[in-house]
Wavefront OBJ file of the C-alpha trace (Angstrom):
o trace
v 91.084 103.779 66.709
v 93.763 103.723 69.390
v 93.482 99.980 69.845
v 93.718 99.377 66.092
v 96.858 101.506 65.857
v 98.367 99.681 68.833
v 97.674 96.269 67.281
v 99.344 97.496 64.080
v 102.374 98.581 66.122
v 101.835 102.289 65.518
v 102.244 103.510 69.095
v 102.453 107.264 68.282
v 99.102 107.246 66.462
v 97.594 105.024 69.161
v 98.715 107.471 71.830
v 97.287 110.397 69.878
v 93.935 108.620 69.469
v 93.754 107.699 73.154
v 94.632 111.253 74.228
v 91.869 112.612 71.988
v 89.489 110.028 73.428
v 90.434 111.100 76.944
v 89.617 114.724 76.131
v 86.265 113.753 74.610
v 85.354 111.659 77.653
v 86.363 114.485 79.961
v 84.214 116.941 77.980
v 81.107 114.793 78.432
v 82.053 113.648 81.945
v 82.052 109.973 80.985
v 83.825 108.609 84.054
v 84.162 105.037 82.790
v 85.568 106.347 79.514
v 88.045 108.521 81.419
v 89.253 105.531 83.446
v 89.578 103.380 80.325
v 91.379 106.106 78.369
v 93.872 106.634 81.188
v 94.513 102.896 81.282
v 95.017 102.740 77.527
v 97.410 105.694 77.593
v 99.317 104.052 80.436
v 99.625 100.858 78.404
v 101.013 102.766 75.423
v 103.588 104.480 77.617
v 104.459 101.080 79.088
v 104.897 99.718 75.548
v 107.224 102.661 74.862
v 109.256 101.838 78.021
v 108.236 105.129 79.621
v 107.358 103.639 82.988
v 107.128 106.993 84.742
v 104.306 108.216 82.505
v 102.718 104.760 82.421
v 102.451 104.711 86.210
v 101.168 108.291 86.219
v 98.252 107.368 83.951
v 97.590 104.080 85.775
v 97.422 105.987 89.062
v 95.013 108.527 87.552
v 92.791 105.656 86.457
v 93.008 104.068 89.908
v 92.151 107.313 91.697
v 89.062 107.921 89.578
v 88.057 104.261 89.744
v 88.212 104.314 93.543
v 86.168 107.530 93.691
v 83.321 105.822 91.873
v 83.795 102.539 93.775
v 84.056 100.608 90.537
v 87.160 98.446 91.090
v 88.131 97.972 87.446
v 90.374 94.892 87.505
v 92.581 96.227 84.710
v 93.552 99.205 86.880
v 94.975 96.897 89.524
v 96.530 94.442 87.070
v 98.545 97.216 85.444
v 99.717 98.579 88.787
v 100.418 95.172 90.255
v 98.110 95.825 93.249
l 1 2 3 4 5 6 7 8 9 10 11 12 13 14 15 16 17 18 19 20 21 22 23 24 25 26 27 28 29 30 31 32 33 34 35 36 37 38 39 40 41 42 43 44 45 46 47 48 49 50 51 52 53 54 55 56 57 58 59 60 61 62 63 64 65 66 67 68 69 70 71 72 73 74 75 76 77 78 79 80 81
């Protein structure tokens, strides 16, 4: 849902959907889902020109990604690493 809202330009609803998705993934301990949700939330904050929060969520995604030794390319692309 979050992606659909983002494509339609509805950033507030996209953010809400991604935050709900993050909570759901945390509840079931879906690590890949948690990384992806943090990335998506970071992208929304970036779209909203809130770079501080965008970086915060990108760094959360990076930290978790490194813990599982996954190396999700999107984590590093968004951080510029």
